[in-house]
All heavy atoms as atom14 arrays in JSON, in Angstrom:
{
  "sequence": "MAEVKYYARIRVTTYPAPIVVEVMANNYLEAQKKIEAQYVGSFKSWYTRPTTKL",
  "atom14_mask": [
    [1, 1, 1, 1, 1, 1, 1, 1, 0, 0, 0, 0, 0, 0],
    [1, 1, 1, 1, 1, 0, 0, 0, 0, 0, 0, 0, 0, 0],
    [1, 1, 1, 1, 1, 1, 1, 1, 1, 0, 0, 0, 0, 0],
    [1, 1, 1, 1, 1, 1, 1, 0, 0, 0, 0, 0, 0, 0],
    [1, 1, 1, 1, 1, 1, 1, 1, 1, 0, 0, 0, 0, 0],
    [1, 1, 1, 1, 1, 1, 1, 1, 1, 1, 1, 1, 0, 0],
    [1, 1, 1, 1, 1, 1, 1, 1, 1, 1, 1, 1, 0, 0],
    [1, 1, 1, 1, 1, 0, 0, 0, 0, 0, 0, 0, 0, 0],
    [1, 1, 1, 1, 1, 1, 1, 1, 1, 1, 1, 0, 0, 0],
    [1, 1, 1, 1, 1, 1, 1, 1, 0, 0, 0, 0, 0, 0],
    [1, 1, 1, 1, 1, 1, 1, 1, 1, 1, 1, 0, 0, 0],
    [1, 1, 1, 1, 1, 1, 1, 0, 0, 0, 0, 0, 0, 0],
    [1, 1, 1, 1, 1, 1, 1, 0, 0, 0, 0, 0, 0, 0],
    [1, 1, 1, 1, 1, 1, 1, 0, 0, 0, 0, 0, 0, 0],
    [1, 1, 1, 1, 1, 1, 1, 1, 1, 1, 1, 1, 0, 0],
    [1, 1, 1, 1, 1, 1, 1, 0, 0, 0, 0, 0, 0, 0],
    [1, 1, 1, 1, 1, 0, 0, 0, 0, 0, 0, 0, 0, 0],
    [1, 1, 1, 1, 1, 1, 1, 0, 0, 0, 0, 0, 0, 0],
    [1, 1, 1, 1, 1, 1, 1, 1, 0, 0, 0, 0, 0, 0],
    [1, 1, 1, 1, 1, 1, 1, 0, 0, 0, 0, 0, 0, 0],
    [1, 1, 1, 1, 1, 1, 1, 0, 0, 0, 0, 0, 0, 0],
    [1, 1, 1, 1, 1, 1, 1, 1, 1, 0, 0, 0, 0, 0],
    [1, 1, 1, 1, 1, 1, 1, 0, 0, 0, 0, 0, 0, 0],
    [1, 1, 1, 1, 1, 1, 1, 1, 0, 0, 0, 0, 0, 0],
    [1, 1, 1, 1, 1, 0, 0, 0, 0, 0, 0, 0, 0, 0],
    [1, 1, 1, 1, 1, 1, 1, 1, 0, 0, 0, 0, 0, 0],
    [1, 1, 1, 1, 1, 1, 1, 1, 0, 0, 0, 0, 0, 0],
    [1, 1, 1, 1, 1, 1, 1, 1, 1, 1, 1, 1, 0, 0],
    [1, 1, 1, 1, 1, 1, 1, 1, 0, 0, 0, 0, 0, 0],
    [1, 1, 1, 1, 1, 1, 1, 1, 1, 0, 0, 0, 0, 0],
    [1, 1, 1, 1, 1, 0, 0, 0, 0, 0, 0, 0, 0, 0],
    [1, 1, 1, 1, 1, 1, 1, 1, 1, 0, 0, 0, 0, 0],
    [1, 1, 1, 1, 1, 1, 1, 1, 1, 0, 0, 0, 0, 0],
    [1, 1, 1, 1, 1, 1, 1, 1, 1, 0, 0, 0, 0, 0],
    [1, 1, 1, 1, 1, 1, 1, 1, 0, 0, 0, 0, 0, 0],
    [1, 1, 1, 1, 1, 1, 1, 1, 1, 0, 0, 0, 0, 0],
    [1, 1, 1, 1, 1, 0, 0, 0, 0, 0, 0, 0, 0, 0],
    [1, 1, 1, 1, 1, 1, 1, 1, 1, 0, 0, 0, 0, 0],
    [1, 1, 1, 1, 1, 1, 1, 1, 1, 1, 1, 1, 0, 0],
    [1, 1, 1, 1, 1, 1, 1, 0, 0, 0, 0, 0, 0, 0],
    [1, 1, 1, 1, 0, 0, 0, 0, 0, 0, 0, 0, 0, 0],
    [1, 1, 1, 1, 1, 1, 0, 0, 0, 0, 0, 0, 0, 0],
    [1, 1, 1, 1, 1, 1, 1, 1, 1, 1, 1, 0, 0, 0],
    [1, 1, 1, 1, 1, 1, 1, 1, 1, 0, 0, 0, 0, 0],
    [1, 1, 1, 1, 1, 1, 0, 0, 0, 0, 0, 0, 0, 0],
    [1, 1, 1, 1, 1, 1, 1, 1, 1, 1, 1, 1, 1, 1],
    [1, 1, 1, 1, 1, 1, 1, 1, 1, 1, 1, 1, 0, 0],
    [1, 1, 1, 1, 1, 1, 1, 0, 0, 0, 0, 0, 0, 0],
    [1, 1, 1, 1, 1, 1, 1, 1, 1, 1, 1, 0, 0, 0],
    [1, 1, 1, 1, 1, 1, 1, 0, 0, 0, 0, 0, 0, 0],
    [1, 1, 1, 1, 1, 1, 1, 0, 0, 0, 0, 0, 0, 0],
    [1, 1, 1, 1, 1, 1, 1, 0, 0, 0, 0, 0, 0, 0],
    [1, 1, 1, 1, 1, 1, 1, 1, 1, 0, 0, 0, 0, 0],
    [1, 1, 1, 1, 1, 1, 1, 1, 0, 0, 0, 0, 0, 0]
  ],
  "atom14_positions": [
    [[109.96, 145.52, 126.71], [108.72, 144.76, 126.09], [107.77, 144.41, 127.22], [108.23, 143.88, 128.23], [109.34, 143.53, 125.39], [108.24, 142.84, 124.61], [109.08, 141.6, 123.64], [107.61, 140.66, 123.1], [0.0, 0.0, 0.0], [0.0, 0.0, 0.0], [0.0, 0.0, 0.0], [0.0, 0.0, 0.0], [0.0, 0.0, 0.0], [0.0, 0.0, 0.0]],
    [[106.58, 144.59, 127.02], [105.55, 144.23, 128.0], [105.2, 142.79, 128.04], [105.37, 142.14, 127.05], [104.26, 145.05, 127.79], [0.0, 0.0, 0.0], [0.0, 0.0, 0.0], [0.0, 0.0, 0.0], [0.0, 0.0, 0.0], [0.0, 0.0, 0.0], [0.0, 0.0, 0.0], [0.0, 0.0, 0.0], [0.0, 0.0, 0.0], [0.0, 0.0, 0.0]],
    [[104.92, 142.21, 129.18], [104.54, 140.85, 129.22], [103.18, 140.6, 128.69], [102.26, 141.39, 128.69], [104.46, 140.4, 130.65], [105.86, 140.36, 131.38], [105.86, 139.69, 132.69], [104.84, 139.72, 133.43], [106.96, 139.05, 133.08], [0.0, 0.0, 0.0], [0.0, 0.0, 0.0], [0.0, 0.0, 0.0], [0.0, 0.0, 0.0], [0.0, 0.0, 0.0]],
    [[103.03, 139.42, 128.03], [101.8, 139.05, 127.43], [101.36, 137.71, 128.01], [102.13, 136.95, 128.61], [102.08, 138.76, 125.9], [100.87, 138.33, 125.14], [102.7, 140.02, 125.25], [0.0, 0.0, 0.0], [0.0, 0.0, 0.0], [0.0, 0.0, 0.0], [0.0, 0.0, 0.0], [0.0, 0.0, 0.0], [0.0, 0.0, 0.0], [0.0, 0.0, 0.0]],
    [[100.0, 137.45, 128.05], [99.46, 136.3, 128.66], [99.7, 135.1, 127.66], [99.23, 135.23, 126.51], [98.09, 136.46, 129.0], [97.41, 135.29, 129.7], [95.98, 135.48, 130.18], [95.92, 136.55, 131.27], [94.61, 136.58, 131.87], [0.0, 0.0, 0.0], [0.0, 0.0, 0.0], [0.0, 0.0, 0.0], [0.0, 0.0, 0.0], [0.0, 0.0, 0.0]],
    [[100.31, 134.04, 128.03], [100.51, 132.84, 127.28], [99.6, 131.73, 127.88], [99.52, 131.58, 129.13], [101.93, 132.42, 127.29], [102.79, 133.16, 126.39], [103.37, 134.36, 126.71], [103.1, 132.78, 125.19], [104.19, 135.14, 125.97], [103.83, 133.46, 124.21], [104.35, 134.65, 124.61], [105.17, 135.42, 123.78], [0.0, 0.0, 0.0], [0.0, 0.0, 0.0]],
    [[99.05, 130.99, 126.99], [98.21, 129.76, 127.37], [98.91, 128.51, 126.86], [99.57, 128.51, 125.82], [96.84, 129.84, 126.67], [96.1, 131.12, 127.05], [96.15, 132.26, 126.19], [95.31, 131.18, 128.19], [95.42, 133.38, 126.52], [94.53, 132.3, 128.51], [94.61, 133.41, 127.64], [93.91, 134.59, 127.9], [0.0, 0.0, 0.0], [0.0, 0.0, 0.0]],
    [[98.66, 127.45, 127.57], [99.18, 126.14, 127.22], [98.33, 125.0, 127.83], [97.59, 125.32, 128.84], [100.63, 125.98, 127.63], [0.0, 0.0, 0.0], [0.0, 0.0, 0.0], [0.0, 0.0, 0.0], [0.0, 0.0, 0.0], [0.0, 0.0, 0.0], [0.0, 0.0, 0.0], [0.0, 0.0, 0.0], [0.0, 0.0, 0.0], [0.0, 0.0, 0.0]],
    [[98.41, 123.9, 127.25], [97.76, 122.78, 127.93], [98.88, 121.77, 128.22], [99.73, 121.44, 127.41], [96.8, 122.09, 126.83], [95.54, 122.83, 126.71], [94.58, 122.13, 125.82], [93.3, 122.77, 125.86], [92.23, 122.21, 125.4], [92.29, 121.1, 124.74], [91.13, 122.89, 125.5], [0.0, 0.0, 0.0], [0.0, 0.0, 0.0], [0.0, 0.0, 0.0]],
    [[98.79, 121.22, 129.45], [99.84, 120.33, 129.94], [99.16, 119.13, 130.52], [98.03, 119.08, 130.94], [100.76, 120.95, 130.94], [99.98, 121.44, 132.19], [101.48, 122.1, 130.29], [100.94, 121.9, 133.41], [0.0, 0.0, 0.0], [0.0, 0.0, 0.0], [0.0, 0.0, 0.0], [0.0, 0.0, 0.0], [0.0, 0.0, 0.0], [0.0, 0.0, 0.0]],
    [[99.93, 118.02, 130.58], [99.48, 116.81, 131.29], [100.23, 116.78, 132.67], [101.37, 117.11, 132.72], [99.83, 115.55, 130.51], [99.12, 115.45, 129.19], [99.62, 114.25, 128.45], [99.16, 114.16, 127.08], [98.01, 113.79, 126.61], [97.12, 113.36, 127.48], [97.74, 113.77, 125.31], [0.0, 0.0, 0.0], [0.0, 0.0, 0.0], [0.0, 0.0, 0.0]],
    [[99.45, 116.58, 133.71], [100.01, 116.43, 135.02], [99.71, 115.11, 135.59], [98.79, 114.36, 135.17], [99.47, 117.55, 135.96], [99.96, 118.9, 135.5], [97.99, 117.59, 135.97], [0.0, 0.0, 0.0], [0.0, 0.0, 0.0], [0.0, 0.0, 0.0], [0.0, 0.0, 0.0], [0.0, 0.0, 0.0], [0.0, 0.0, 0.0], [0.0, 0.0, 0.0]],
    [[100.45, 114.74, 136.66], [100.32, 113.39, 137.26], [99.09, 113.33, 138.07], [98.57, 112.21, 138.45], [101.56, 113.04, 138.04], [101.73, 113.98, 138.98], [102.78, 112.91, 137.21], [0.0, 0.0, 0.0], [0.0, 0.0, 0.0], [0.0, 0.0, 0.0], [0.0, 0.0, 0.0], [0.0, 0.0, 0.0], [0.0, 0.0, 0.0], [0.0, 0.0, 0.0]],
    [[98.54, 114.47, 138.51], [97.42, 114.48, 139.51], [96.07, 114.52, 138.84], [95.06, 114.46, 139.51], [97.59, 115.69, 140.42], [97.58, 116.84, 139.62], [98.82, 115.59, 141.24], [0.0, 0.0, 0.0], [0.0, 0.0, 0.0], [0.0, 0.0, 0.0], [0.0, 0.0, 0.0], [0.0, 0.0, 0.0], [0.0, 0.0, 0.0], [0.0, 0.0, 0.0]],
    [[96.02, 114.6, 137.53], [94.7, 114.69, 136.85], [94.78, 113.94, 135.45], [95.77, 114.13, 134.74], [94.37, 116.23, 136.59], [92.88, 116.35, 136.2], [91.9, 116.26, 137.13], [92.62, 116.79, 134.93], [90.53, 116.53, 136.77], [91.3, 117.03, 134.57], [90.26, 116.85, 135.44], [88.94, 117.03, 135.11], [0.0, 0.0, 0.0], [0.0, 0.0, 0.0]],
    [[93.75, 113.12, 135.1], [93.88, 112.3, 133.91], [93.86, 113.02, 132.58], [94.42, 112.65, 131.54], [92.79, 111.36, 134.03], [91.72, 112.05, 134.87], [92.53, 112.87, 135.82], [0.0, 0.0, 0.0], [0.0, 0.0, 0.0], [0.0, 0.0, 0.0], [0.0, 0.0, 0.0], [0.0, 0.0, 0.0], [0.0, 0.0, 0.0], [0.0, 0.0, 0.0]],
    [[93.2, 114.24, 132.52], [93.04, 115.0, 131.25], [94.04, 116.14, 131.25], [94.4, 116.63, 132.29], [91.59, 115.47, 131.13], [0.0, 0.0, 0.0], [0.0, 0.0, 0.0], [0.0, 0.0, 0.0], [0.0, 0.0, 0.0], [0.0, 0.0, 0.0], [0.0, 0.0, 0.0], [0.0, 0.0, 0.0], [0.0, 0.0, 0.0], [0.0, 0.0, 0.0]],
    [[94.38, 116.72, 130.06], [95.14, 117.87, 129.96], [94.52, 119.07, 130.66], [93.26, 119.23, 130.57], [95.33, 118.06, 128.48], [95.08, 116.78, 127.84], [94.07, 116.15, 128.74], [0.0, 0.0, 0.0], [0.0, 0.0, 0.0], [0.0, 0.0, 0.0], [0.0, 0.0, 0.0], [0.0, 0.0, 0.0], [0.0, 0.0, 0.0], [0.0, 0.0, 0.0]],
    [[95.26, 119.9, 131.35], [94.66, 121.08, 131.89], [95.23, 122.35, 131.19], [96.35, 122.34, 130.59], [95.05, 121.17, 133.38], [96.55, 121.32, 133.64], [94.42, 119.99, 134.19], [96.93, 121.56, 135.08], [0.0, 0.0, 0.0], [0.0, 0.0, 0.0], [0.0, 0.0, 0.0], [0.0, 0.0, 0.0], [0.0, 0.0, 0.0], [0.0, 0.0, 0.0]],
    [[94.46, 123.4, 131.24], [94.81, 124.67, 130.63], [95.54, 125.5, 131.7], [94.89, 125.71, 132.76], [93.61, 125.4, 130.01], [93.97, 126.77, 129.48], [93.01, 124.63, 128.97], [0.0, 0.0, 0.0], [0.0, 0.0, 0.0], [0.0, 0.0, 0.0], [0.0, 0.0, 0.0], [0.0, 0.0, 0.0], [0.0, 0.0, 0.0], [0.0, 0.0, 0.0]],
    [[96.74, 126.05, 131.37], [97.33, 126.92, 132.32], [97.69, 128.29, 131.56], [97.7, 128.28, 130.27], [98.7, 126.35, 132.77], [98.37, 125.1, 133.67], [99.57, 125.88, 131.71], [0.0, 0.0, 0.0], [0.0, 0.0, 0.0], [0.0, 0.0, 0.0], [0.0, 0.0, 0.0], [0.0, 0.0, 0.0], [0.0, 0.0, 0.0], [0.0, 0.0, 0.0]],
    [[97.81, 129.38, 132.37], [98.16, 130.61, 131.68], [99.17, 131.32, 132.59], [99.1, 131.17, 133.86], [96.94, 131.48, 131.54], [96.12, 131.73, 132.74], [94.8, 132.39, 132.54], [94.02, 131.97, 131.74], [94.68, 133.52, 133.02], [0.0, 0.0, 0.0], [0.0, 0.0, 0.0], [0.0, 0.0, 0.0], [0.0, 0.0, 0.0], [0.0, 0.0, 0.0]],
    [[100.13, 132.03, 131.98], [101.15, 132.75, 132.66], [101.44, 134.0, 131.9], [101.13, 134.08, 130.68], [102.48, 131.91, 132.75], [102.34, 130.79, 133.62], [103.01, 131.6, 131.43], [0.0, 0.0, 0.0], [0.0, 0.0, 0.0], [0.0, 0.0, 0.0], [0.0, 0.0, 0.0], [0.0, 0.0, 0.0], [0.0, 0.0, 0.0], [0.0, 0.0, 0.0]],
    [[101.95, 135.07, 132.55], [102.42, 136.24, 131.97], [103.96, 136.12, 131.7], [104.66, 135.74, 132.63], [102.15, 137.47, 132.9], [100.67, 137.69, 133.14], [99.7, 138.09, 131.67], [100.36, 139.76, 131.34], [0.0, 0.0, 0.0], [0.0, 0.0, 0.0], [0.0, 0.0, 0.0], [0.0, 0.0, 0.0], [0.0, 0.0, 0.0], [0.0, 0.0, 0.0]],
    [[104.31, 136.31, 130.45], [105.73, 136.25, 130.09], [106.12, 137.13, 128.96], [105.19, 137.66, 128.22], [106.08, 134.81, 129.73], [0.0, 0.0, 0.0], [0.0, 0.0, 0.0], [0.0, 0.0, 0.0], [0.0, 0.0, 0.0], [0.0, 0.0, 0.0], [0.0, 0.0, 0.0], [0.0, 0.0, 0.0], [0.0, 0.0, 0.0], [0.0, 0.0, 0.0]],
    [[107.36, 137.35, 128.76], [107.83, 138.28, 127.6], [107.91, 137.46, 126.37], [107.83, 138.05, 125.26], [109.23, 138.79, 127.96], [109.12, 139.87, 129.06], [108.17, 140.63, 129.08], [110.07, 139.76, 129.98], [0.0, 0.0, 0.0], [0.0, 0.0, 0.0], [0.0, 0.0, 0.0], [0.0, 0.0, 0.0], [0.0, 0.0, 0.0], [0.0, 0.0, 0.0]],
    [[108.15, 136.1, 126.38], [108.25, 135.36, 125.16], [107.86, 133.91, 125.41], [107.59, 133.49, 126.62], [109.67, 135.5, 124.47], [110.78, 134.97, 125.49], [110.61, 134.05, 126.21], [111.88, 135.77, 125.53], [0.0, 0.0, 0.0], [0.0, 0.0, 0.0], [0.0, 0.0, 0.0], [0.0, 0.0, 0.0], [0.0, 0.0, 0.0], [0.0, 0.0, 0.0]],
    [[107.85, 133.14, 124.36], [107.45, 131.77, 124.46], [108.32, 130.9, 125.4], [107.8, 130.09, 126.24], [107.53, 131.11, 123.02], [107.62, 129.64, 122.94], [106.52, 128.84, 123.06], [108.88, 129.08, 122.73], [106.58, 127.45, 122.91], [108.9, 127.67, 122.64], [107.87, 126.91, 122.73], [107.99, 125.55, 122.67], [0.0, 0.0, 0.0], [0.0, 0.0, 0.0]],
    [[109.64, 131.06, 125.32], [110.53, 130.29, 126.15], [110.42, 130.63, 127.6], [110.48, 129.76, 128.46], [111.99, 130.55, 125.72], [112.29, 129.96, 124.3], [113.72, 130.29, 123.87], [112.14, 128.38, 124.32], [0.0, 0.0, 0.0], [0.0, 0.0, 0.0], [0.0, 0.0, 0.0], [0.0, 0.0, 0.0], [0.0, 0.0, 0.0], [0.0, 0.0, 0.0]],
    [[110.24, 131.91, 127.86], [110.05, 132.28, 129.29], [108.74, 131.75, 129.87], [108.64, 131.27, 130.91], [110.0, 133.77, 129.45], [109.85, 134.35, 130.82], [109.89, 135.79, 130.96], [110.32, 136.45, 130.02], [109.35, 136.32, 131.98], [0.0, 0.0, 0.0], [0.0, 0.0, 0.0], [0.0, 0.0, 0.0], [0.0, 0.0, 0.0], [0.0, 0.0, 0.0]],
    [[107.68, 131.68, 129.07], [106.39, 131.12, 129.39], [106.59, 129.63, 129.72], [106.01, 129.15, 130.68], [105.34, 131.34, 128.36], [0.0, 0.0, 0.0], [0.0, 0.0, 0.0], [0.0, 0.0, 0.0], [0.0, 0.0, 0.0], [0.0, 0.0, 0.0], [0.0, 0.0, 0.0], [0.0, 0.0, 0.0], [0.0, 0.0, 0.0], [0.0, 0.0, 0.0]],
    [[107.26, 128.97, 128.88], [107.47, 127.55, 129.03], [108.21, 127.22, 130.32], [107.9, 126.41, 131.09], [108.33, 127.01, 127.88], [108.45, 125.48, 127.81], [109.08, 125.05, 126.53], [108.87, 125.62, 125.44], [109.73, 123.94, 126.52], [0.0, 0.0, 0.0], [0.0, 0.0, 0.0], [0.0, 0.0, 0.0], [0.0, 0.0, 0.0], [0.0, 0.0, 0.0]],
    [[109.29, 128.04, 130.61], [110.02, 127.79, 131.89], [109.19, 128.1, 133.07], [109.25, 127.39, 134.09], [111.28, 128.68, 131.87], [112.38, 128.21, 130.93], [113.45, 129.16, 130.87], [114.54, 128.68, 129.82], [115.67, 129.64, 129.68], [0.0, 0.0, 0.0], [0.0, 0.0, 0.0], [0.0, 0.0, 0.0], [0.0, 0.0, 0.0], [0.0, 0.0, 0.0]],
    [[108.37, 129.12, 133.01], [107.49, 129.53, 134.23], [106.51, 128.36, 134.42], [106.21, 128.02, 135.57], [106.7, 130.83, 133.92], [107.69, 132.09, 134.14], [106.86, 133.3, 133.94], [107.71, 134.57, 134.24], [106.87, 135.78, 134.14], [0.0, 0.0, 0.0], [0.0, 0.0, 0.0], [0.0, 0.0, 0.0], [0.0, 0.0, 0.0], [0.0, 0.0, 0.0]],
    [[105.83, 127.81, 133.45], [104.91, 126.76, 133.57], [105.5, 125.56, 134.16], [105.06, 124.89, 135.11], [104.14, 126.47, 132.28], [103.29, 127.61, 131.84], [103.31, 125.19, 132.37], [102.85, 127.57, 130.46], [0.0, 0.0, 0.0], [0.0, 0.0, 0.0], [0.0, 0.0, 0.0], [0.0, 0.0, 0.0], [0.0, 0.0, 0.0], [0.0, 0.0, 0.0]],
    [[106.65, 125.16, 133.59], [107.36, 123.95, 134.14], [107.77, 124.16, 135.69], [107.67, 123.26, 136.42], [108.63, 123.65, 133.28], [108.24, 123.09, 131.98], [109.46, 122.92, 131.09], [110.58, 123.33, 131.4], [109.28, 122.26, 129.93], [0.0, 0.0, 0.0], [0.0, 0.0, 0.0], [0.0, 0.0, 0.0], [0.0, 0.0, 0.0], [0.0, 0.0, 0.0]],
    [[108.13, 125.43, 136.0], [108.54, 125.67, 137.37], [107.29, 125.65, 138.28], [107.39, 125.25, 139.42], [109.2, 127.01, 137.46], [0.0, 0.0, 0.0], [0.0, 0.0, 0.0], [0.0, 0.0, 0.0], [0.0, 0.0, 0.0], [0.0, 0.0, 0.0], [0.0, 0.0, 0.0], [0.0, 0.0, 0.0], [0.0, 0.0, 0.0], [0.0, 0.0, 0.0]],
    [[106.19, 126.18, 137.78], [104.92, 126.18, 138.56], [104.42, 124.8, 138.85], [103.92, 124.61, 139.9], [103.94, 127.03, 137.73], [102.7, 127.26, 138.55], [101.75, 128.2, 137.74], [102.04, 128.57, 136.67], [100.57, 128.49, 138.33], [0.0, 0.0, 0.0], [0.0, 0.0, 0.0], [0.0, 0.0, 0.0], [0.0, 0.0, 0.0], [0.0, 0.0, 0.0]],
    [[104.55, 123.84, 137.98], [104.02, 122.54, 138.15], [105.33, 121.54, 138.28], [105.13, 120.39, 137.77], [103.26, 122.14, 136.93], [101.86, 122.86, 136.88], [101.76, 124.07, 136.19], [100.84, 122.44, 137.66], [100.62, 124.79, 136.17], [99.63, 123.12, 137.63], [99.52, 124.34, 136.94], [98.36, 125.05, 136.92], [0.0, 0.0, 0.0], [0.0, 0.0, 0.0]],
    [[106.32, 121.9, 138.96], [107.5, 121.09, 138.98], [107.27, 119.64, 139.61], [107.89, 118.78, 139.18], [108.64, 121.85, 139.82], [108.33, 121.92, 141.31], [109.97, 121.22, 139.59], [0.0, 0.0, 0.0], [0.0, 0.0, 0.0], [0.0, 0.0, 0.0], [0.0, 0.0, 0.0], [0.0, 0.0, 0.0], [0.0, 0.0, 0.0], [0.0, 0.0, 0.0]],
    [[106.4, 119.54, 140.56], [106.16, 118.24, 141.18], [105.25, 117.32, 140.39], [105.3, 116.07, 140.5], [0.0, 0.0, 0.0], [0.0, 0.0, 0.0], [0.0, 0.0, 0.0], [0.0, 0.0, 0.0], [0.0, 0.0, 0.0], [0.0, 0.0, 0.0], [0.0, 0.0, 0.0], [0.0, 0.0, 0.0], [0.0, 0.0, 0.0], [0.0, 0.0, 0.0]],
    [[104.42, 117.89, 139.58], [103.43, 117.07, 138.95], [103.38, 117.22, 137.36], [102.58, 116.62, 136.69], [101.97, 117.41, 139.45], [101.7, 118.79, 139.12], [0.0, 0.0, 0.0], [0.0, 0.0, 0.0], [0.0, 0.0, 0.0], [0.0, 0.0, 0.0], [0.0, 0.0, 0.0], [0.0, 0.0, 0.0], [0.0, 0.0, 0.0], [0.0, 0.0, 0.0]],
    [[104.3, 118.01, 136.87], [104.34, 118.18, 135.32], [104.81, 116.83, 134.67], [105.77, 116.24, 135.1], [105.42, 119.25, 135.01], [105.46, 119.54, 133.5], [104.55, 120.36, 132.89], [106.42, 118.89, 132.74], [104.67, 120.62, 131.5], [106.59, 119.19, 131.42], [105.66, 119.98, 130.75], [0.0, 0.0, 0.0], [0.0, 0.0, 0.0], [0.0, 0.0, 0.0]],
    [[103.97, 116.36, 133.64], [104.29, 115.14, 133.02], [104.81, 115.45, 131.6], [105.76, 115.02, 131.17], [103.06, 114.25, 132.99], [103.43, 112.87, 132.61], [102.33, 111.84, 132.45], [101.04, 111.95, 133.28], [100.11, 110.87, 133.11], [0.0, 0.0, 0.0], [0.0, 0.0, 0.0], [0.0, 0.0, 0.0], [0.0, 0.0, 0.0], [0.0, 0.0, 0.0]],
    [[103.95, 116.17, 130.82], [104.34, 116.47, 129.47], [103.48, 117.58, 128.87], [102.46, 118.04, 129.46], [104.11, 115.22, 128.52], [102.77, 114.84, 128.44], [0.0, 0.0, 0.0], [0.0, 0.0, 0.0], [0.0, 0.0, 0.0], [0.0, 0.0, 0.0], [0.0, 0.0, 0.0], [0.0, 0.0, 0.0], [0.0, 0.0, 0.0], [0.0, 0.0, 0.0]],
    [[103.9, 118.1, 127.7], [103.15, 119.19, 127.01], [102.04, 118.53, 126.13], [102.32, 117.62, 125.43], [104.13, 120.05, 126.1], [105.08, 120.82, 126.87], [106.38, 120.46, 127.15], [104.82, 122.01, 127.58], [106.95, 121.46, 127.9], [106.05, 122.41, 128.14], [103.68, 122.89, 127.7], [106.09, 123.63, 128.92], [103.84, 124.04, 128.38], [105.04, 124.35, 129.01]],
    [[100.85, 119.12, 126.19], [99.78, 118.72, 125.26], [99.83, 119.78, 124.1], [99.83, 119.35, 122.91], [98.41, 118.73, 125.93], [97.27, 118.14, 125.16], [97.23, 116.83, 124.96], [96.38, 119.05, 124.63], [96.15, 116.35, 124.21], [95.3, 118.58, 123.87], [95.23, 117.23, 123.68], [94.17, 116.74, 122.89], [0.0, 0.0, 0.0], [0.0, 0.0, 0.0]],
    [[99.85, 121.02, 124.41], [100.16, 122.12, 123.47], [101.11, 123.08, 124.11], [101.02, 123.42, 125.29], [98.86, 122.86, 123.06], [98.21, 123.4, 124.22], [97.93, 121.99, 122.34], [0.0, 0.0, 0.0], [0.0, 0.0, 0.0], [0.0, 0.0, 0.0], [0.0, 0.0, 0.0], [0.0, 0.0, 0.0], [0.0, 0.0, 0.0], [0.0, 0.0, 0.0]],
    [[102.05, 123.53, 123.37], [103.08, 124.5, 123.84], [102.53, 125.88, 124.02], [101.42, 126.13, 123.58], [104.2, 124.59, 122.8], [104.93, 123.31, 122.46], [105.86, 122.98, 123.55], [106.6, 121.71, 123.28], [107.58, 121.26, 124.01], [108.08, 121.94, 124.97], [108.13, 120.1, 123.82], [0.0, 0.0, 0.0], [0.0, 0.0, 0.0], [0.0, 0.0, 0.0]],
    [[103.12, 126.75, 124.8], [102.59, 128.0, 125.08], [102.39, 128.89, 123.83], [103.24, 128.84, 122.96], [103.74, 128.7, 125.96], [104.45, 127.54, 126.59], [104.37, 126.48, 125.59], [0.0, 0.0, 0.0], [0.0, 0.0, 0.0], [0.0, 0.0, 0.0], [0.0, 0.0, 0.0], [0.0, 0.0, 0.0], [0.0, 0.0, 0.0], [0.0, 0.0, 0.0]],
    [[101.29, 129.5, 123.76], [100.86, 130.44, 122.69], [100.07, 131.57, 123.24], [99.54, 131.46, 124.39], [100.17, 129.65, 121.57], [99.93, 130.54, 120.49], [98.93, 129.07, 122.05], [0.0, 0.0, 0.0], [0.0, 0.0, 0.0], [0.0, 0.0, 0.0], [0.0, 0.0, 0.0], [0.0, 0.0, 0.0], [0.0, 0.0, 0.0], [0.0, 0.0, 0.0]],
    [[99.93, 132.68, 122.51], [99.23, 133.82, 122.99], [97.65, 133.63, 122.81], [96.87, 134.41, 123.3], [99.61, 135.06, 122.35], [99.57, 134.89, 120.91], [101.08, 135.42, 122.63], [0.0, 0.0, 0.0], [0.0, 0.0, 0.0], [0.0, 0.0, 0.0], [0.0, 0.0, 0.0], [0.0, 0.0, 0.0], [0.0, 0.0, 0.0], [0.0, 0.0, 0.0]],
    [[97.29, 132.63, 122.04], [95.84, 132.31, 121.77], [95.46, 131.03, 122.39], [96.22, 130.03, 122.33], [95.53, 132.34, 120.35], [95.86, 133.69, 119.64], [95.41, 133.73, 118.29], [95.95, 134.96, 117.69], [95.21, 135.83, 116.97], [0.0, 0.0, 0.0], [0.0, 0.0, 0.0], [0.0, 0.0, 0.0], [0.0, 0.0, 0.0], [0.0, 0.0, 0.0]],
    [[94.33, 130.96, 122.96], [93.77, 129.74, 123.57], [93.32, 128.78, 122.64], [93.02, 128.58, 121.66], [92.66, 130.04, 124.56], [92.21, 128.91, 125.39], [93.34, 128.34, 126.26], [91.11, 129.34, 126.36], [0.0, 0.0, 0.0], [0.0, 0.0, 0.0], [0.0, 0.0, 0.0], [0.0, 0.0, 0.0], [0.0, 0.0, 0.0], [0.0, 0.0, 0.0]]
  ]
}
């Protein structure tokens, strides 16, 4: 299965408003894990979960 671009909005400790992030992943759970790993030091919470549409 080919990777698809997933978009999500997250809250981080370094910025007051939610930010949009995008990752390439095979499914929703993989995208969620990649985003959490990418923002491991500043990830606070999900604003919107990963989806293929912005």
